[in-house]
Backbone as JSON Lines, residues from 0, in Angstrom:
{"i":0,"aa":"Q","n":[-76.72,28.11,-89.19],"ca":[-78.15,28.21,-89.56],"c":[-78.31,27.77,-91.01]}
{"i":1,"aa":"A","n":[-77.41,28.15,-91.89],"ca":[-77.62,27.76,-93.28],"c":[-77.56,26.32,-93.47]}
{"i":2,"aa":"A","n":[-76.68,25.61,-92.69],"ca":[-76.59,24.13,-92.82],"c":[-77.88,23.44,-92.28]}
{"i":3,"aa":"I","n":[-78.53,24.05,-91.3],"ca":[-79.73,23.44,-90.73],"c":[-80.87,23.63,-91.81]}
{"i":4,"aa":"V","n":[-80.98,24.87,-92.37],"ca":[-82.01,25.09,-93.41],"c":[-81.81,24.12,-94.58]}
{"i":5,"aa":"Q","n":[-80.58,23.92,-94.99],"ca":[-80.26,22.99,-96.13],"c":[-80.69,21.58,-95.78]}
{"i":6,"aa":"A","n":[-80.4,21.15,-94.49],"ca":[-80.71,19.78,-94.08],"c":[-82.25,19.57,-94.1]}
{"i":7,"aa":"V","n":[-82.98,20.56,-93.6],"ca":[-84.45,20.48,-93.58],"c":[-85.01,20.45,-95.0]}
{"i":8,"aa":"R","n":[-84.47,21.26,-95.84],"ca":[-84.93,21.33,-97.25],"c":[-84.7,19.93,-97.92]}
{"i":9,"aa":"E","n":[-83.55,19.37,-97.62],"ca":[-83.21,18.03,-98.18],"c":[-84.22,16.97,-97.7]}
{"i":10,"aa":"A","n":[-84.55,17.04,-96.39],"ca":[-85.46,16.01,-95.84],"c":[-86.86,16.18,-96.38]}
{"i":11,"aa":"L","n":[-87.28,17.39,-96.79],"ca":[-88.65,17.63,-97.22],"c":[-88.8,17.66,-98.73]}
{"i":12,"aa":"K","n":[-87.71,17.52,-99.47],"ca":[-87.8,17.69,-100.91],"c":[-88.82,16.76,-101.61]}
{"i":13,"aa":"G","n":[-89.14,15.62,-101.05],"ca":[-90.08,14.72,-101.63],"c":[-91.55,15.1,-101.48]}
{"i":14,"aa":"L","n":[-91.81,16.14,-100.67],"ca":[-93.18,16.52,-100.51],"c":[-93.77,17.37,-101.57]}
{"i":15,"aa":"A","n":[-92.91,18.19,-102.23],"ca":[-93.42,19.13,-103.25],"c":[-92.35,19.52,-104.18]}
{"i":16,"aa":"P","n":[-92.71,20.06,-105.34],"ca":[-91.69,20.51,-106.28],"c":[-90.9,21.77,-105.74]}
{"i":17,"aa":"Q","n":[-91.55,22.52,-104.95],"ca":[-90.97,23.71,-104.34],"c":[-91.02,23.65,-102.84]}
{"i":18,"aa":"V","n":[-89.9,23.75,-102.16],"ca":[-89.84,23.71,-100.74],"c":[-89.21,25.0,-100.21]}
{"i":19,"aa":"D","n":[-90.03,25.72,-99.43],"ca":[-89.48,26.97,-98.8],"c":[-89.29,26.66,-97.34]}
{"i":20,"aa":"V","n":[-88.07,27.06,-96.81],"ca":[-87.7,26.8,-95.49],"c":[-87.45,28.08,-94.75]}
{"i":21,"aa":"E","n":[-88.09,28.3,-93.58],"ca":[-87.74,29.4,-92.73],"c":[-87.18,28.93,-91.45]}
{"i":22,"aa":"F","n":[-86.16,29.61,-90.97],"ca":[-85.57,29.24,-89.69],"c":[-85.94,30.37,-88.7]}
{"i":23,"aa":"K","n":[-86.5,30.0,-87.59],"ca":[-86.87,30.98,-86.55],"c":[-86.42,30.49,-85.2]}
{"i":24,"aa":"Q","n":[-85.95,31.4,-84.37],"ca":[-85.65,31.12,-83.0],"c":[-86.67,31.76,-82.12]}
{"i":25,"aa":"A","n":[-87.11,31.07,-81.16],"ca":[-88.13,31.54,-80.19],"c":[-87.51,31.69,-78.85]}
{"i":26,"aa":"P","n":[-87.91,32.72,-78.1],"ca":[-87.34,32.81,-76.77],"c":[-87.85,31.68,-75.87]}
{"i":27,"aa":"A","n":[-86.97,31.28,-74.93],"ca":[-87.31,30.17,-74.04],"c":[-86.92,30.51,-72.66]}
{"i":28,"aa":"P","n":[-87.56,29.87,-71.68],"ca":[-87.19,30.04,-70.3],"c":[-85.74,29.59,-70.06]}
{"i":29,"aa":"N","n":[-85.14,30.04,-69.03],"ca":[-83.76,29.57,-68.76],"c":[-83.62,28.1,-68.71]}
{"i":30,"aa":"H","n":[-82.58,27.64,-69.28],"ca":[-82.17,26.23,-69.34],"c":[-83.22,25.33,-70.09]}
{"i":31,"aa":"A","n":[-83.97,25.95,-70.93],"ca":[-84.89,25.17,-71.75],"c":[-84.44,25.3,-73.26]}
{"i":32,"aa":"W","n":[-83.62,24.38,-73.74],"ca":[-83.07,24.46,-75.0],"c":[-83.64,23.28,-75.87]}
{"i":33,"aa":"K","n":[-84.65,23.64,-76.74],"ca":[-85.35,22.62,-77.46],"c":[-85.26,22.92,-78.94]}
{"i":34,"aa":"Y","n":[-85.55,21.91,-79.75],"ca":[-85.6,22.12,-81.18],"c":[-86.74,21.25,-81.77]}
{"i":35,"aa":"W","n":[-87.37,21.68,-82.79],"ca":[-88.46,20.89,-83.45],"c":[-88.65,21.5,-84.88]}
{"i":36,"aa":"V","n":[-89.41,20.8,-85.66],"ca":[-89.72,21.23,-87.03],"c":[-91.22,21.24,-87.23]}
{"i":37,"aa":"D","n":[-91.77,22.32,-87.72],"ca":[-93.19,22.36,-88.09],"c":[-93.13,22.5,-89.68]}
{"i":38,"aa":"V","n":[-94.06,21.73,-90.26],"ca":[-94.14,21.78,-91.8],"c":[-95.59,22.05,-92.16]}
{"i":39,"aa":"V","n":[-95.71,22.98,-93.08],"ca":[-97.03,23.28,-93.67],"c":[-96.95,23.04,-95.12]}
{"i":40,"aa":"V","n":[-97.85,22.23,-95.66],"ca":[-97.9,21.94,-97.07],"c":[-99.14,22.55,-97.69]}
{"i":41,"aa":"E","n":[-98.97,23.23,-98.77],"ca":[-100.1,23.83,-99.45],"c":[-100.3,23.01,-100.75]}
{"i":42,"aa":"T","n":[-101.47,22.4,-100.96],"ca":[-101.72,21.61,-102.11],"c":[-102.03,22.45,-103.3]}
{"i":43,"aa":"S","n":[-102.19,21.89,-104.48],"ca":[-102.47,22.65,-105.72],"c":[-103.86,23.26,-105.61]}
{"i":44,"aa":"T","n":[-104.77,22.77,-104.75],"ca":[-106.03,23.35,-104.58],"c":[-106.17,24.36,-103.45]}
{"i":45,"aa":"G","n":[-105.03,24.56,-102.82],"ca":[-104.95,25.6,-101.74],"c":[-105.19,25.03,-100.38]}
{"i":46,"aa":"A","n":[-105.4,23.77,-100.23],"ca":[-105.59,23.16,-98.94],"c":[-104.31,23.12,-98.13]}
{"i":47,"aa":"L","n":[-104.35,23.38,-96.86],"ca":[-103.15,23.4,-95.99],"c":[-103.16,22.19,-95.05]}
{"i":48,"aa":"F","n":[-102.02,21.55,-94.99],"ca":[-101.84,20.44,-94.06],"c":[-100.59,20.7,-93.23]}
{"i":49,"aa":"H","n":[-100.67,20.31,-91.96],"ca":[-99.55,20.6,-90.99],"c":[-99.04,19.28,-90.44]}
{"i":50,"aa":"G","n":[-97.73,19.19,-90.29],"ca":[-97.12,18.08,-89.59],"c":[-95.93,18.63,-88.86]}
{"i":51,"aa":"G","n":[-95.53,17.97,-87.91],"ca":[-94.36,18.45,-87.11],"c":[-93.71,17.38,-86.27]}
{"i":52,"aa":"S","n":[-92.59,17.66,-85.73],"ca":[-91.91,16.74,-84.83],"c":[-92.14,17.22,-83.37]}
{"i":53,"aa":"E","n":[-91.92,16.28,-82.49],"ca":[-92.09,16.66,-81.07],"c":[-90.84,17.47,-80.68]}
{"i":54,"aa":"P","n":[-90.98,18.43,-79.75],"ca":[-89.79,19.12,-79.27],"c":[-88.84,18.17,-78.55]}
{"i":55,"aa":"Q","n":[-87.56,18.34,-78.84],"ca":[-86.5,17.54,-78.29],"c":[-85.43,18.46,-77.59]}
{"i":56,"aa":"D","n":[-84.78,17.91,-76.66],"ca":[-83.72,18.61,-75.97],"c":[-82.52,18.8,-76.95]}
{"i":57,"aa":"L","n":[-81.93,19.94,-77.0],"ca":[-80.73,20.13,-77.77],"c":[-79.55,19.47,-76.96]}
{"i":58,"aa":"P","n":[-78.69,18.82,-77.68],"ca":[-77.54,18.2,-76.98],"c":[-76.53,19.28,-76.6]}
{"i":59,"aa":"W","n":[-75.94,19.16,-75.41],"ca":[-74.9,20.09,-75.0],"c":[-73.7,19.26,-74.57]}
{"i":60,"aa":"P","n":[-72.53,19.78,-74.63],"ca":[-71.35,19.03,-74.21],"c":[-71.51,18.46,-72.83]}
{"i":61,"aa":"G","n":[-71.31,17.17,-72.64],"ca":[-71.43,16.52,-71.36],"c":[-72.88,16.12,-71.05]}
{"i":62,"aa":"K","n":[-73.8,16.44,-71.91],"ca":[-75.25,16.1,-71.68],"c":[-75.67,15.09,-72.68]}
{"i":63,"aa":"G","n":[-76.31,14.0,-72.28],"ca":[-76.86,13.02,-73.18],"c":[-75.84,12.24,-73.9]}
{"i":64,"aa":"K","n":[-74.72,11.97,-73.29],"ca":[-73.69,11.23,-73.99],"c":[-74.23,9.8,-74.25]}
{"i":65,"aa":"G","n":[-74.01,9.35,-75.51],"ca":[-74.42,8.02,-75.82],"c":[-75.91,7.95,-76.19]}
{"i":66,"aa":"K","n":[-76.6,9.04,-76.28],"ca":[-78.04,9.0,-76.54],"c":[-78.32,9.46,-77.99]}
{"i":67,"aa":"G","n":[-77.35,9.19,-78.86],"ca":[-77.62,9.54,-80.31],"c":[-77.66,10.98,-80.64]}
{"i":68,"aa":"G","n":[-76.82,11.76,-80.05],"ca":[-76.73,13.22,-80.34],"c":[-76.56,13.41,-81.84]}
{"i":69,"aa":"G","n":[-75.53,14.09,-82.19],"ca":[-75.23,14.35,-83.62],"c":[-75.17,15.86,-83.81]}
{"i":70,"aa":"S","n":[-74.82,16.22,-85.11],"ca":[-74.73,17.63,-85.44],"c":[-76.11,18.21,-85.48]}
{"i":71,"aa":"L","n":[-76.14,19.5,-85.34],"ca":[-77.45,20.2,-85.44],"c":[-78.16,19.98,-86.76]}
{"i":72,"aa":"P","n":[-77.45,20.08,-87.91],"ca":[-78.12,19.72,-89.15],"c":[-78.69,18.31,-89.18]}
{"i":73,"aa":"D","n":[-77.99,17.33,-88.64],"ca":[-78.45,15.95,-88.56],"c":[-79.72,15.87,-87.7]}
{"i":74,"aa":"L","n":[-79.7,16.54,-86.58],"ca":[-80.88,16.51,-85.67],"c":[-82.11,17.11,-86.34]}
{"i":75,"aa":"F","n":[-81.93,18.26,-87.01],"ca":[-83.01,18.88,-87.69],"c":[-83.49,18.03,-88.89]}
{"i":76,"aa":"W","n":[-82.57,17.45,-89.63],"ca":[-82.94,16.57,-90.75],"c":[-83.86,15.47,-90.27]}
{"i":77,"aa":"S","n":[-83.47,14.85,-89.2],"ca":[-84.24,13.7,-88.65],"c":[-85.6,14.14,-88.21]}
{"i":78,"aa":"A","n":[-85.7,15.31,-87.56],"ca":[-87.03,15.9,-87.18],"c":[-87.87,16.13,-88.34]}
{"i":79,"aa":"A","n":[-87.27,16.71,-89.39],"ca":[-88.02,17.06,-90.64],"c":[-88.46,15.8,-91.34]}
{"i":80,"aa":"E","n":[-87.63,14.78,-91.32],"ca":[-87.95,13.49,-91.99],"c":[-89.19,12.87,-91.29]}
{"i":81,"aa":"K","n":[-89.26,12.89,-89.95],"ca":[-90.43,12.38,-89.24],"c":[-91.71,13.13,-89.66]}
{"i":82,"aa":"A","n":[-91.58,14.47,-89.7],"ca":[-92.76,15.28,-90.09],"c":[-93.13,15.02,-91.5]}
{"i":83,"aa":"S","n":[-92.19,14.82,-92.4],"ca":[-92.39,14.53,-93.76],"c":[-93.14,13.22,-93.96]}
{"i":84,"aa":"K","n":[-92.72,12.21,-93.28],"ca":[-93.39,10.87,-93.41],"c":[-94.86,10.94,-92.99]}
{"i":85,"aa":"Y","n":[-95.16,11.75,-91.89],"ca":[-96.55,11.83,-91.44],"c":[-97.35,12.6,-92.5]}
{"i":86,"aa":"L","n":[-96.76,13.67,-93.06],"ca":[-97.47,14.38,-94.09],"c":[-97.7,13.61,-95.39]}
{"i":87,"aa":"Q","n":[-96.67,12.84,-95.77],"ca":[-96.82,12.0,-97.01],"c":[-98.04,11.04,-96.85]}
{"i":88,"aa":"G","n":[-98.19,10.47,-95.68],"ca":[-99.33,9.63,-95.42],"c":[-100.72,10.37,-95.54]}
{"i":89,"aa":"Q","n":[-100.67,11.6,-95.03],"ca":[-101.9,12.4,-95.03],"c":[-102.23,12.74,-96.52]}
{"i":90,"aa":"L","n":[-101.25,13.21,-97.23],"ca":[-101.46,13.62,-98.61],"c":[-101.85,12.47,-99.55]}
{"i":91,"aa":"A","n":[-101.26,11.33,-99.27],"ca":[-101.55,10.12,-100.08],"c":[-102.99,9.61,-99.88]}
{"i":92,"aa":"S","n":[-103.5,9.88,-98.7],"ca":[-104.92,9.47,-98.43],"c":[-105.91,10.11,-99.38]}
{"i":93,"aa":"G","n":[-105.62,11.32,-99.85],"ca":[-106.57,12.08,-100.64],"c":[-107.68,12.73,-99.91]}
{"i":94,"aa":"A","n":[-107.68,12.56,-98.59],"ca":[-108.79,13.19,-97.8],"c":[-108.58,14.68,-97.72]}
{"i":95,"aa":"A","n":[-109.69,15.35,-97.53],"ca":[-109.61,16.79,-97.43],"c":[-109.26,17.27,-96.04]}
{"i":96,"aa":"V","n":[-109.27,16.4,-95.08],"ca":[-108.89,16.78,-93.68],"c":[-107.94,15.73,-93.13]}
{"i":97,"aa":"E","n":[-107.29,16.08,-92.1],"ca":[-106.37,15.14,-91.42],"c":[-107.09,14.0,-90.79]}
{"i":98,"aa":"V","n":[-106.49,12.85,-90.73],"ca":[-107.14,11.6,-90.34],"c":[-107.8,11.66,-89.0]}
{"i":99,"aa":"H","n":[-107.17,12.33,-88.01],"ca":[-107.82,12.39,-86.66],"c":[-108.98,13.32,-86.65]}
{"i":100,"aa":"L","n":[-108.98,14.37,-87.49],"ca":[-110.14,15.23,-87.62],"c":[-111.28,14.46,-88.27]}
{"i":101,"aa":"A","n":[-110.93,13.71,-89.33],"ca":[-111.96,12.92,-90.08],"c":[-112.67,12.01,-89.17]}
{"i":102,"aa":"D","n":[-112.04,11.36,-88.14],"ca":[-112.69,10.53,-87.18],"c":[-113.72,11.28,-86.37]}
{"i":103,"aa":"Q","n":[-113.53,12.55,-86.14],"ca":[-114.44,13.38,-85.38],"c":[-115.6,13.92,-86.24]}
{"i":104,"aa":"L","n":[-115.37,13.97,-87.52],"ca":[-116.44,14.53,-88.4],"c":[-117.49,13.51,-88.81]}
{"i":105,"aa":"I","n":[-117.16,12.24,-88.7],"ca":[-118.16,11.19,-89.05],"c":[-119.09,10.98,-87.87]}
{"i":106,"aa":"L","n":[-120.31,11.38,-88.13],"ca":[-121.3,11.31,-87.05],"c":[-122.35,10.22,-87.42]}
{"i":107,"aa":"P","n":[-122.93,9.6,-86.37],"ca":[-123.9,8.54,-86.6],"c":[-125.21,9.09,-87.22]}
């Protein structure tokens, strides 16, 4: 668990001067072993932005051979990196809301 937290912290370090990482496990139905990363960024003005990765199947021995498995820290780092890139784009835009919401707020 500590290696996963460190990998996620490393992937997100470019988002803010301070990065807090929490690791949580959620109960799942039988044979549903997934992982993902959710990221919440709080700006200096208190605005909150969310980004995340899509849930992916955890690799198991004999499952997914040749499909780019990897260590758990590597998998979580990659998921955090995807979420980070999305959030960097949102924050760089300077908009007060996420781009998809902004499309819905502009009325004729």
